C-alpha positions in Angstrom: -34.9 12.1 6.9 -31.7 10.4 7.0 -33.4 7.2 5.3 -33.5 9.3 2.2 -30.4 11.2 2.8 -31.6 14.5 2.5 -32.0 16.8 6.0 -33.5 20.3 6.3 -30.6 22.6 7.3 -32.4 26.1 8.0 -34.6 26.9 5.0 -32.4 25.0 3.1 -32.7 21.9 1.5 -28.9 19.9 1.7 -27.6 16.5 1.1 -26.2 14.4 4.1 -25.2 10.9 3.7 -26.9 8.5 4.9 -25.6 7.1 8.6 -24.9 3.4 6.2 -23.2 5.3 3.9 -21.2 7.1 6.0 -19.9 4.1 7.7 -19.3 1.8 4.7 -16.2 -0.6 4.8 -14.3 -2.5 2.5 -11.6 -5.1 2.6 -8.1 -5.0 1.0 -6.9 -8.0 0.4 -3.3 -9.1 -0.3 -2.9 -12.2 -1.9 0.7 -13.7 -1.9 0.7 -15.8 -5.6 4.6 -16.6 -5.6 7.9 -16.0 -4.0 11.3 -17.2 -4.9 14.4 -17.0 -2.6 17.0 -15.8 -5.1 20.0 -16.3 -1.9 20.2 -18.1 1.2 18.3 -16.5 3.9 19.6 -19.1 7.0 23.1 -20.8 6.8 21.4 -24.3 8.0 18.1 -24.4 5.4 16.7 -22.2 2.9 14.4 -20.1 5.2 11.4 -20.4 7.1 8.6 -17.4 5.5 5.7 -15.7 5.8 4.5 -12.5 4.9 2.9 -9.7 6.9 1.0 -6.6 5.8 0.0 -3.8 8.0 -2.7 -1.4 7.3 -3.3 1.6 8.8 -0.7 0.7 11.8 -2.5 -3.2 12.3 -0.1 -6.1 11.3 -1.0 -9.4 10.2 0.8 -12.6 9.1 0.4 -15.5 7.1 1.4 -19.0 8.3 4.9 -19.9 8.1 6.4 -21.9 4.8 9.7 -23.8 5.8 12.7 -25.0 3.5 11.6 -24.1 0.6 13.1 -21.8 -1.9 10.2 -21.2 -4.3 6.7 -21.3 -3.4 3.0 -21.1 -4.7 1.1 -20.7 -1.6 -2.5 -21.5 -1.3 -3.0 -19.7 1.8 -1.1 -16.2 1.9 -4.5 -14.2 1.9 -4.7 -11.3 4.2 -7.4 -9.3 4.7 -8.0 -6.0 6.4 -11.3 -4.2 6.8 -11.0 -0.5 6.7 -13.1 2.8 6.0 -13.4 3.9 2.9 -10.7 6.2 1.7 -7.0 6.0 1.1 -4.9 3.7 3.3 -1.5 3.1 3.9 0.1 -0.6 3.7 3.4 -1.9 4.5 4.1 -5.4 3.0 7.0 -7.6 4.3 8.4 -11.0 3.6 10.1 -11.9 6.7 12.4 -15.1 7.6 11.2 -16.0 11.4 14.5 -17.2 13.3 14.8 -18.2 16.8 16.0 -14.8 18.4 15.7 -11.8 15.9 13.0 -12.5 12.5 15.1 -11.3 9.4 13.5 -8.7 6.7 13.9 -10.7 3.2 14.7 -7.5 0.7 11.7 -7.5 -1.9 12.4 -3.9 -2.7 13.9 -2.8 -5.8 15.4 0.4 -3.9 18.5 0.4 -1.9 18.4 -0.1 1.7 14.8 -0.2 1.9 13.5 -4.1 2.5 9.8 -4.0 2.5 7.2 -2.7 0.5 5.1 0.7 1.1 1.9 1.5 -1.0 -1.1 3.2 -0.6 -4.5 1.9 -1.5 -8.0 4.0 -2.5 -10.9 1.4 -2.0 -12.8 4.3 -3.9 -11.3 4.2 -7.6 -9.2 1.1 -6.7 -5.5 2.4 -7.4 -2.8 1.3 -5.6 -0.1 4.1 -5.4 3.9 4.3 -4.3 5.2 2.4 -7.2 7.0 3.3 -10.6 3.8 2.9 -12.2 0.0 2.9 -10.5 -2.0 -0.5 -10.4 -5.3 -1.3 -10.3 -7.0 -3.7 -7.8 -6.6 -7.3 -9.5 -2.8 -6.7 -11.2 -0.4 -8.7 -10.4 2.7 -6.9 -8.9 5.7 -8.5 -9.1 8.9 -7.3 -7.1 12.4 -8.3 -6.3 15.5 -7.3 -4.0 18.9 -6.9 -4.9 20.3 -7.1 -1.3 21.8 -9.7 0.7 18.7 -12.3 2.0 16.5 -11.7 -1.4 13.6 -13.2 -3.2 11.1 -11.9 -5.8 7.5 -11.8 -5.1 4.5 -11.5 -6.7 1.0 -10.4 -5.2 -2.1 -8.8 -6.0 -4.6 -6.4 -4.0 -7.9 -6.1 -4.5 -11.0 -4.2 -2.7 -14.5 -5.5 -1.8 
């Protein structure tokens, strides 16, 4: 009876979600719309920047954009497929170097360079900032420490 969503358990008729409903997935997409370096990331150049998101422990990165101070990237779109529910997201802007990549400060908090927030795929609410955001809203953050940048991005759920 899983096709109808009802199952007989003992003598009672009980709602049991179908297998398809229980396994429904969503795509959380983070789209970077703009970033601007507020100081030099490298001593010899403006930097080689890329963004990385980690959703529930799984990381993925964008392409690298080199030697630009302000960028409106067209292809910095990262998507993670997740089950319905609340998911932890870590968002980083990084300067790629030959040896060790440098995290760029995009967080207003001292000694915290990246952004950590949650996305609820059911309500489409983004939490973890001074205010909550709905999906599709532009979120802008900027750091204040050495190697800092302003960044704007949107989070959507489908």
